[in-house]
ChimeraX commands (.cxc) that place a marker at each C-alpha (Angstrom):
marker #1 position -32.56,8.77,-29.69 radius 0.5
marker #1 position -36.29,7.89,-29.37 radius 0.5
marker #1 position -37.92,6.76,-26.14 radius 0.5
marker #1 position -41.62,5.93,-26.07 radius 0.5
marker #1 position -42.63,5.30,-22.47 radius 0.5
marker #1 position -45.92,3.70,-21.37 radius 0.5
marker #1 position -47.78,5.36,-24.21 radius 0.5
marker #1 position -51.56,5.44,-24.23 radius 0.5
marker #1 position -53.24,6.84,-27.33 radius 0.5
marker #1 position -56.66,6.91,-28.93 radius 0.5
marker #1 position -57.73,7.21,-32.55 radius 0.5
marker #1 position -61.23,7.83,-33.80 radius 0.5
marker #1 position -62.54,7.86,-30.23 radius 0.5
marker #1 position -61.23,4.38,-29.43 radius 0.5
marker #1 position -58.32,3.46,-27.18 radius 0.5
marker #1 position -55.70,1.92,-29.47 radius 0.5
marker #1 position -52.39,1.92,-27.58 radius 0.5
marker #1 position -52.29,0.78,-23.97 radius 0.5
marker #1 position -48.98,1.07,-22.11 radius 0.5
marker #1 position -46.60,0.79,-25.10 radius 0.5
marker #1 position -42.88,1.35,-24.58 radius 0.5
marker #1 position -40.36,1.38,-27.45 radius 0.5
marker #1 position -36.69,2.39,-27.54 radius 0.5
marker #1 position -34.82,3.25,-30.74 radius 0.5
marker #1 position -31.09,3.94,-30.29 radius 0.5
marker #1 position -29.30,6.37,-32.59 radius 0.5
marker #1 position -28.28,4.66,-35.82 radius 0.5
marker #1 position -30.55,1.66,-35.27 radius 0.5
marker #1 position -33.02,-0.02,-37.60 radius 0.5
marker #1 position -36.00,-1.11,-35.50 radius 0.5
marker #1 position -39.15,-2.86,-36.70 radius 0.5
marker #1 position -42.68,-2.77,-35.33 radius 0.5
marker #1 position -44.74,-5.81,-36.33 radius 0.5
marker #1 position -48.35,-6.72,-35.82 radius 0.5
marker #1 position -51.63,-7.47,-37.62 radius 0.5
marker #1 position -54.03,-4.86,-38.97 radius 0.5
marker #1 position -55.58,-2.88,-36.14 radius 0.5
marker #1 position -52.87,-3.75,-33.62 radius 0.5
marker #1 position -51.78,-0.13,-33.19 radius 0.5
marker #1 position -48.75,0.24,-35.48 radius 0.5
marker #1 position -50.11,3.24,-37.38 radius 0.5
marker #1 position -51.32,4.90,-34.19 radius 0.5
marker #1 position -47.82,4.55,-32.73 radius 0.5
marker #1 position -46.30,6.25,-35.77 radius 0.5
marker #1 position -48.91,9.01,-35.75 radius 0.5
marker #1 position -48.38,9.56,-32.04 radius 0.5
marker #1 position -44.64,10.06,-32.51 radius 0.5
marker #1 position -45.37,12.52,-35.33 radius 0.5
marker #1 position -47.84,14.53,-33.24 radius 0.5
marker #1 position -50.87,13.52,-35.32 radius 0.5
marker #1 position -52.77,11.47,-32.74 radius 0.5
marker #1 position -54.16,12.36,-29.32 radius 0.5
marker #1 position -51.99,10.96,-26.53 radius 0.5
marker #1 position -53.76,10.08,-23.29 radius 0.5
marker #1 position -50.78,9.06,-21.20 radius 0.5
marker #1 position -47.07,8.27,-21.16 radius 0.5
marker #1 position -44.30,10.19,-22.85 radius 0.5
marker #1 position -42.33,10.39,-26.09 radius 0.5
marker #1 position -38.80,11.75,-25.93 radius 0.5
marker #1 position -36.51,12.44,-28.88 radius 0.5
marker #1 position -32.87,13.24,-28.19 radius 0.5
marker #1 position -33.75,13.85,-24.56 radius 0.5
marker #1 position -36.62,16.29,-25.17 radius 0.5
marker #1 position -40.33,15.50,-24.94 radius 0.5
marker #1 position -42.43,15.60,-28.09 radius 0.5
marker #1 position -45.69,15.87,-26.17 radius 0.5
marker #1 position -47.72,18.96,-26.97 radius 0.5
marker #1 position -45.42,19.90,-29.85 radius 0.5
marker #1 position -46.95,20.74,-33.19 radius 0.5
marker #1 position -46.32,18.27,-36.03 radius 0.5
marker #1 position -44.28,20.87,-37.93 radius 0.5
marker #1 position -42.03,21.35,-34.89 radius 0.5
marker #1 position -41.48,17.59,-34.72 radius 0.5
marker #1 position -40.56,17.59,-38.42 radius 0.5
marker #1 position -38.17,20.47,-37.86 radius 0.5
marker #1 position -36.48,18.42,-35.12 radius 0.5
marker #1 position -35.67,15.82,-37.78 radius 0.5
marker #1 position -38.45,13.25,-37.27 radius 0.5
marker #1 position -39.77,12.54,-40.78 radius 0.5
marker #1 position -42.79,10.30,-41.35 radius 0.5
marker #1 position -43.61,8.32,-44.52 radius 0.5
marker #1 position -47.28,7.50,-43.90 radius 0.5
marker #1 position -49.25,4.53,-45.04 radius 0.5
marker #1 position -50.83,5.46,-48.37 radius 0.5
marker #1 position -47.82,7.65,-49.34 radius 0.5
marker #1 position -49.77,10.97,-49.34 radius 0.5
marker #1 position -48.12,12.31,-52.47 radius 0.5
marker #1 position -49.36,15.27,-54.49 radius 0.5
marker #1 position -50.63,13.43,-57.61 radius 0.5
marker #1 position -51.00,16.51,-59.79 radius 0.5
marker #1 position -47.43,17.64,-59.14 radius 0.5
marker #1 position -44.42,16.14,-60.89 radius 0.5
marker #1 position -41.93,13.81,-59.28 radius 0.5
marker #1 position -39.45,16.66,-59.16 radius 0.5
marker #1 position -41.97,19.00,-57.50 radius 0.5
marker #1 position -42.86,16.39,-54.88 radius 0.5
marker #1 position -39.18,16.00,-54.05 radius 0.5
marker #1 position -38.75,19.75,-53.82 radius 0.5
marker #1 position -41.55,19.92,-51.27 radius 0.5
marker #1 position -39.63,17.48,-49.10 radius 0.5
marker #1 position -36.78,19.92,-48.70 radius 0.5
marker #1 position -38.76,22.75,-47.10 radius 0.5
marker #1 position -37.32,21.94,-43.66 radius 0.5
marker #1 position -34.81,24.68,-42.83 radius 0.5
marker #1 position -31.94,22.26,-42.21 radius 0.5
marker #1 position -32.54,20.62,-45.62 radius 0.5
marker #1 position -32.67,23.63,-47.95 radius 0.5
marker #1 position -28.93,24.15,-48.19 radius 0.5
marker #1 position -28.42,20.44,-48.94 radius 0.5
marker #1 position -30.98,20.19,-51.74 radius 0.5
marker #1 position -28.55,19.18,-54.50 radius 0.5
marker #1 position -26.74,16.67,-52.30 radius 0.5
marker #1 position -30.02,15.14,-51.12 radius 0.5
marker #1 position -31.42,14.91,-54.66 radius 0.5
marker #1 position -28.32,13.04,-55.87 radius 0.5
marker #1 position -28.65,10.68,-52.93 radius 0.5
marker #1 position -32.33,9.97,-53.61 radius 0.5
marker #1 position -31.65,9.34,-57.30 radius 0.5
marker #1 position -28.85,6.96,-56.38 radius 0.5
marker #1 position -31.25,4.91,-54.23 radius 0.5
marker #1 position -34.11,5.12,-56.73 radius 0.5
marker #1 position -32.76,5.78,-60.27 radius 0.5
marker #1 position -36.25,5.51,-61.77 radius 0.5
marker #1 position -37.17,8.81,-60.12 radius 0.5
marker #1 position -34.64,10.64,-62.29 radius 0.5
marker #1 position -36.25,9.16,-65.40 radius 0.5
marker #1 position -39.72,10.08,-64.14 radius 0.5
marker #1 position -38.73,13.57,-62.91 radius 0.5
marker #1 position -41.19,15.45,-65.14 radius 0.5
marker #1 position -44.07,12.99,-64.93 radius 0.5
marker #1 position -47.04,13.55,-62.62 radius 0.5
marker #1 position -46.81,11.54,-59.42 radius 0.5
marker #1 position -50.36,10.28,-59.96 radius 0.5
marker #1 position -49.41,8.27,-63.06 radius 0.5
marker #1 position -46.57,6.35,-61.41 radius 0.5
marker #1 position -46.87,2.69,-60.52 radius 0.5
marker #1 position -47.45,1.78,-56.88 radius 0.5
marker #1 position -43.82,0.86,-56.40 radius 0.5
marker #1 position -42.60,4.09,-57.98 radius 0.5
marker #1 position -44.96,6.08,-55.79 radius 0.5
marker #1 position -43.57,4.38,-52.69 radius 0.5
marker #1 position -40.03,5.18,-53.83 radius 0.5
marker #1 position -41.09,8.79,-54.34 radius 0.5
marker #1 position -42.63,8.95,-50.86 radius 0.5
marker #1 position -39.42,7.67,-49.30 radius 0.5
marker #1 position -37.36,9.95,-51.52 radius 0.5
marker #1 position -39.41,12.98,-50.49 radius 0.5
marker #1 position -38.79,12.10,-46.84 radius 0.5
marker #1 position -35.05,11.80,-47.48 radius 0.5
marker #1 position -35.04,15.28,-49.03 radius 0.5
marker #1 position -35.90,16.57,-45.54 radius 0.5
marker #1 position -32.58,15.18,-44.20 radius 0.5
marker #1 position -34.19,13.02,-41.51 radius 0.5
marker #1 position -32.50,12.21,-38.24 radius 0.5
marker #1 position -35.21,9.63,-37.54 radius 0.5
marker #1 position -37.17,8.13,-40.44 radius 0.5
marker #1 position -40.59,6.67,-39.63 radius 0.5
marker #1 position -42.13,4.37,-42.23 radius 0.5
marker #1 position -45.64,2.93,-42.04 radius 0.5
marker #1 position -46.30,-0.18,-44.16 radius 0.5
marker #1 position -44.03,0.69,-47.11 radius 0.5
marker #1 position -44.50,-2.75,-48.71 radius 0.5
marker #1 position -48.29,-2.81,-48.73 radius 0.5
marker #1 position -49.76,-3.71,-52.12 radius 0.5
marker #1 position -46.40,-4.06,-53.85 radius 0.5
marker #1 position -44.94,-6.93,-55.88 radius 0.5
marker #1 position -42.25,-9.05,-54.19 radius 0.5
marker #1 position -39.50,-7.77,-56.51 radius 0.5
marker #1 position -40.37,-4.16,-55.70 radius 0.5
marker #1 position -40.48,-4.94,-51.97 radius 0.5
marker #1 position -36.99,-6.41,-52.22 radius 0.5
marker #1 position -35.72,-3.20,-53.82 radius 0.5
marker #1 position -37.33,-0.99,-51.18 radius 0.5
marker #1 position -35.86,-2.99,-48.31 radius 0.5
marker #1 position -32.44,-2.98,-49.98 radius 0.5
marker #1 position -32.65,0.82,-50.15 radius 0.5
marker #1 position -33.73,1.07,-46.50 radius 0.5
marker #1 position -30.76,-1.00,-45.39 radius 0.5
marker #1 position -28.42,1.32,-47.32 radius 0.5
marker #1 position -30.14,4.41,-45.91 radius 0.5
marker #1 position -29.68,3.06,-42.40 radius 0.5
marker #1 position -26.09,2.12,-43.19 radius 0.5
marker #1 position -25.42,5.77,-44.02 radius 0.5
marker #1 position -26.49,6.83,-40.54 radius 0.5
marker #1 position -30.25,7.46,-40.70 radius 0.5
marker #1 position -32.09,5.91,-37.75 radius 0.5
marker #1 position -35.19,3.98,-38.90 radius 0.5
marker #1 position -38.39,2.90,-37.17 radius 0.5
marker #1 position -40.45,0.75,-39.54 radius 0.5
marker #1 position -44.02,-0.48,-39.00 radius 0.5
marker #1 position -44.83,-3.49,-41.18 radius 0.5
marker #1 position -46.91,-6.64,-41.52 radius 0.5
marker #1 position -44.20,-8.33,-43.59 radius 0.5
marker #1 position -42.47,-9.98,-40.65 radius 0.5
marker #1 position -40.00,-11.93,-42.77 radius 0.5
marker #1 position -38.60,-8.82,-44.45 radius 0.5
marker #1 position -38.46,-6.84,-41.21 radius 0.5
marker #1 position -36.68,-9.54,-39.23 radius 0.5
marker #1 position -34.11,-9.96,-42.01 radius 0.5
marker #1 position -33.46,-6.20,-42.24 radius 0.5
marker #1 position -33.92,-4.64,-38.80 radius 0.5
marker #1 position -31.57,-5.26,-35.90 radius 0.5
marker #1 position -34.43,-5.55,-33.42 radius 0.5
marker #1 position -38.21,-5.49,-33.40 radius 0.5
marker #1 position -41.33,-5.09,-31.31 radius 0.5
marker #1 position -44.55,-7.00,-31.91 radius 0.5
marker #1 position -47.80,-5.23,-31.04 radius 0.5
marker #1 position -50.99,-7.14,-30.32 radius 0.5
marker #1 position -54.19,-5.39,-29.28 radius 0.5
marker #1 position -52.39,-2.19,-28.34 radius 0.5
marker #1 position -49.68,-3.70,-26.15 radius 0.5
marker #1 position -46.17,-5.03,-26.78 radius 0.5
marker #1 position -46.47,-8.82,-26.92 radius 0.5
marker #1 position -42.86,-9.63,-27.88 radius 0.5
marker #1 position -39.62,-7.71,-28.32 radius 0.5
marker #1 position -35.95,-8.43,-28.87 radius 0.5
marker #1 position -33.17,-8.85,-31.38 radius 0.5
marker #1 position -34.41,-9.90,-34.81 radius 0.5
marker #1 position -32.37,-13.11,-34.74 radius 0.5
marker #1 position -33.96,-14.10,-31.43 radius 0.5
marker #1 position -37.47,-13.35,-32.66 radius 0.5
marker #1 position -36.89,-15.32,-35.86 radius 0.5
marker #1 position -35.87,-18.30,-33.76 radius 0.5
marker #1 position -38.77,-17.99,-31.32 radius 0.5
marker #1 position -41.26,-20.81,-31.76 radius 0.5
marker #1 position -44.20,-18.52,-30.92 radius 0.5
marker #1 position -43.11,-15.85,-33.40 radius 0.5
marker #1 position -42.32,-18.40,-36.11 radius 0.5
marker #1 position -45.74,-19.98,-35.75 radius 0.5
marker #1 position -47.77,-16.78,-35.41 radius 0.5
marker #1 position -45.96,-14.33,-37.69 radius 0.5
marker #1 position -43.64,-16.22,-40.02 radius 0.5
marker #1 position -45.98,-19.06,-40.98 radius 0.5
marker #1 position -43.46,-21.68,-39.88 radius 0.5
marker #1 position -44.52,-24.52,-37.60 radius 0.5
marker link #1:1,2 radius 0.2
marker link #1:2,3 radius 0.2
marker link #1:3,4 radius 0.2
marker link #1:4,5 radius 0.2
marker link #1:5,6 radius 0.2
marker link #1:6,7 radius 0.2
marker link #1:7,8 radius 0.2
marker link #1:8,9 radius 0.2
marker link #1:9,10 radius 0.2
marker link #1:10,11 radius 0.2
marker link #1:11,12 radius 0.2
marker link #1:12,13 radius 0.2
marker link #1:13,14 radius 0.2
marker link #1:14,15 radius 0.2
marker link #1:15,16 radius 0.2
marker link #1:16,17 radius 0.2
marker link #1:17,18 radius 0.2
marker link #1:18,19 radius 0.2
marker link #1:19,20 radius 0.2
marker link #1:20,21 radius 0.2
marker link #1:21,22 radius 0.2
marker link #1:22,23 radius 0.2
marker link #1:23,24 radius 0.2
marker link #1:24,25 radius 0.2
marker link #1:25,26 radius 0.2
marker link #1:26,27 radius 0.2
marker link #1:27,28 radius 0.2
marker link #1:28,29 radius 0.2
marker link #1:29,30 radius 0.2
marker link #1:30,31 radius 0.2
marker link #1:31,32 radius 0.2
marker link #1:32,33 radius 0.2
marker link #1:33,34 radius 0.2
marker link #1:34,35 radius 0.2
marker link #1:35,36 radius 0.2
marker link #1:36,37 radius 0.2
marker link #1:37,38 radius 0.2
marker link #1:38,39 radius 0.2
marker link #1:39,40 radius 0.2
marker link #1:40,41 radius 0.2
marker link #1:41,42 radius 0.2
marker link #1:42,43 radius 0.2
marker link #1:43,44 radius 0.2
marker link #1:44,45 radius 0.2
marker link #1:45,46 radius 0.2
marker link #1:46,47 radius 0.2
marker link #1:47,48 radius 0.2
marker link #1:48,49 radius 0.2
marker link #1:49,50 radius 0.2
marker link #1:50,51 radius 0.2
marker link #1:51,52 radius 0.2
marker link #1:52,53 radius 0.2
marker link #1:53,54 radius 0.2
marker link #1:54,55 radius 0.2
marker link #1:55,56 radius 0.2
marker link #1:56,57 radius 0.2
marker link #1:57,58 radius 0.2
marker link #1:58,59 radius 0.2
marker link #1:59,60 radius 0.2
marker link #1:60,61 radius 0.2
marker link #1:61,62 radius 0.2
marker link #1:62,63 radius 0.2
marker link #1:63,64 radius 0.2
marker link #1:64,65 radius 0.2
marker link #1:65,66 radius 0.2
marker link #1:66,67 radius 0.2
marker link #1:67,68 radius 0.2
marker link #1:68,69 radius 0.2
marker link #1:69,70 radius 0.2
marker link #1:70,71 radius 0.2
marker link #1:71,72 radius 0.2
marker link #1:72,73 radius 0.2
marker link #1:73,74 radius 0.2
marker link #1:74,75 radius 0.2
marker link #1:75,76 radius 0.2
marker link #1:76,77 radius 0.2
marker link #1:77,78 radius 0.2
marker link #1:78,79 radius 0.2
marker link #1:79,80 radius 0.2
marker link #1:80,81 radius 0.2
marker link #1:81,82 radius 0.2
marker link #1:82,83 radius 0.2
marker link #1:83,84 radius 0.2
marker link #1:84,85 radius 0.2
marker link #1:85,86 radius 0.2
marker link #1:86,87 radius 0.2
marker link #1:87,88 radius 0.2
marker link #1:88,89 radius 0.2
marker link #1:89,90 radius 0.2
marker link #1:90,91 radius 0.2
marker link #1:91,92 radius 0.2
marker link #1:92,93 radius 0.2
marker link #1:93,94 radius 0.2
marker link #1:94,95 radius 0.2
marker link #1:95,96 radius 0.2
marker link #1:96,97 radius 0.2
marker link #1:97,98 radius 0.2
marker link #1:98,99 radius 0.2
marker link #1:99,100 radius 0.2
marker link #1:100,101 radius 0.2
marker link #1:101,102 radius 0.2
marker link #1:102,103 radius 0.2
marker link #1:103,104 radius 0.2
marker link #1:104,105 radius 0.2
marker link #1:105,106 radius 0.2
marker link #1:106,107 radius 0.2
marker link #1:107,108 radius 0.2
marker link #1:108,109 radius 0.2
marker link #1:109,110 radius 0.2
marker link #1:110,111 radius 0.2
marker link #1:111,112 radius 0.2
marker link #1:112,113 radius 0.2
marker link #1:113,114 radius 0.2
marker link #1:114,115 radius 0.2
marker link #1:115,116 radius 0.2
marker link #1:116,117 radius 0.2
marker link #1:117,118 radius 0.2
marker link #1:118,119 radius 0.2
marker link #1:119,120 radius 0.2
marker link #1:120,121 radius 0.2
marker link #1:121,122 radius 0.2
marker link #1:122,123 radius 0.2
marker link #1:123,124 radius 0.2
marker link #1:124,125 radius 0.2
marker link #1:125,126 radius 0.2
marker link #1:126,127 radius 0.2
marker link #1:127,128 radius 0.2
marker link #1:128,129 radius 0.2
marker link #1:129,130 radius 0.2
marker link #1:130,131 radius 0.2
marker link #1:131,132 radius 0.2
marker link #1:132,133 radius 0.2
marker link #1:133,134 radius 0.2
marker link #1:134,135 radius 0.2
marker link #1:135,136 radius 0.2
marker link #1:136,137 radius 0.2
marker link #1:137,138 radius 0.2
marker link #1:138,139 radius 0.2
marker link #1:139,140 radius 0.2
marker link #1:140,141 radius 0.2
marker link #1:141,142 radius 0.2
marker link #1:142,143 radius 0.2
marker link #1:143,144 radius 0.2
marker link #1:144,145 radius 0.2
marker link #1:145,146 radius 0.2
marker link #1:146,147 radius 0.2
marker link #1:147,148 radius 0.2
marker link #1:148,149 radius 0.2
marker link #1:149,150 radius 0.2
marker link #1:150,151 radius 0.2
marker link #1:151,152 radius 0.2
marker link #1:152,153 radius 0.2
marker link #1:153,154 radius 0.2
marker link #1:154,155 radius 0.2
marker link #1:155,156 radius 0.2
marker link #1:156,157 radius 0.2
marker link #1:157,158 radius 0.2
marker link #1:158,159 radius 0.2
marker link #1:159,160 radius 0.2
marker link #1:160,161 radius 0.2
marker link #1:161,162 radius 0.2
marker link #1:162,163 radius 0.2
marker link #1:163,164 radius 0.2
marker link #1:164,165 radius 0.2
marker link #1:165,166 radius 0.2
marker link #1:166,167 radius 0.2
marker link #1:167,168 radius 0.2
marker link #1:168,169 radius 0.2
marker link #1:169,170 radius 0.2
marker link #1:170,171 radius 0.2
marker link #1:171,172 radius 0.2
marker link #1:172,173 radius 0.2
marker link #1:173,174 radius 0.2
marker link #1:174,175 radius 0.2
marker link #1:175,176 radius 0.2
marker link #1:176,177 radius 0.2
marker link #1:177,178 radius 0.2
marker link #1:178,179 radius 0.2
marker link #1:179,180 radius 0.2
marker link #1:180,181 radius 0.2
marker link #1:181,182 radius 0.2
marker link #1:182,183 radius 0.2
marker link #1:183,184 radius 0.2
marker link #1:184,185 radius 0.2
marker link #1:185,186 radius 0.2
marker link #1:186,187 radius 0.2
marker link #1:187,188 radius 0.2
marker link #1:188,189 radius 0.2
marker link #1:189,190 radius 0.2
marker link #1:190,191 radius 0.2
marker link #1:191,192 radius 0.2
marker link #1:192,193 radius 0.2
marker link #1:193,194 radius 0.2
marker link #1:194,195 radius 0.2
marker link #1:195,196 radius 0.2
marker link #1:196,197 radius 0.2
marker link #1:197,198 radius 0.2
marker link #1:198,199 radius 0.2
marker link #1:199,200 radius 0.2
marker link #1:200,201 radius 0.2
marker link #1:201,202 radius 0.2
marker link #1:202,203 radius 0.2
marker link #1:203,204 radius 0.2
marker link #1:204,205 radius 0.2
marker link #1:205,206 radius 0.2
marker link #1:206,207 radius 0.2
marker link #1:207,208 radius 0.2
marker link #1:208,209 radius 0.2
marker link #1:209,210 radius 0.2
marker link #1:210,211 radius 0.2
marker link #1:211,212 radius 0.2
marker link #1:212,213 radius 0.2
marker link #1:213,214 radius 0.2
marker link #1:214,215 radius 0.2
marker link #1:215,216 radius 0.2
marker link #1:216,217 radius 0.2
marker link #1:217,218 radius 0.2
marker link #1:218,219 radius 0.2
marker link #1:219,220 radius 0.2
marker link #1:220,221 radius 0.2
marker link #1:221,222 radius 0.2
marker link #1:222,223 radius 0.2
marker link #1:223,224 radius 0.2
marker link #1:224,225 radius 0.2
marker link #1:225,226 radius 0.2
marker link #1:226,227 radius 0.2
marker link #1:227,228 radius 0.2
marker link #1:228,229 radius 0.2
marker link #1:229,230 radius 0.2
marker link #1:230,231 radius 0.2
marker link #1:231,232 radius 0.2
marker link #1:232,233 radius 0.2
marker link #1:233,234 radius 0.2
marker link #1:234,235 radius 0.2
view
């Protein structure tokens, strides 16, 4: 599905990723962990065509994504939920969801996709005619994920979906992501919440200072003494 090979990327004039390789099989749920500034967001932006790549390759379903415009990457089915959500605050919930379905492959499935989103996040149906800017942080994150689902993603990229949210809301978001993955959507999730990621994803990569420091099955990483001490707060 997705193969990131020896990726080097810069952001804001600084080298951020140095020789990063990540593999996401079709149907998988893969996590990317690491502290602030480690390179998680740059990895996501690189896959989406939003960051300058200095070396390496990114292949999706056997075809390179290098030098492709972001809209072409979206049209291939790679849909990115960025950190900060990037909603349109002066548009309604319904209008934000409609904008998610502009991808050509998604237009004919609008009704089906809307029912699916409302099943995952019932509050969005109740808030359909409210402005996105007045929603709570958790509701806005649900809307951002819902808008991405309206595009019928083949690969869903999520950057820090739990940031700033209450534990109960985080639980609900991760429950939804597990169901979304269970219905066949491949997920690559960048997060600082290592506990949630390692309980939800099948495998994970840990980035430190722009390189992969650890990788493996989530169960193995949870049981690793180094990972437990450094990322899970368990001695």
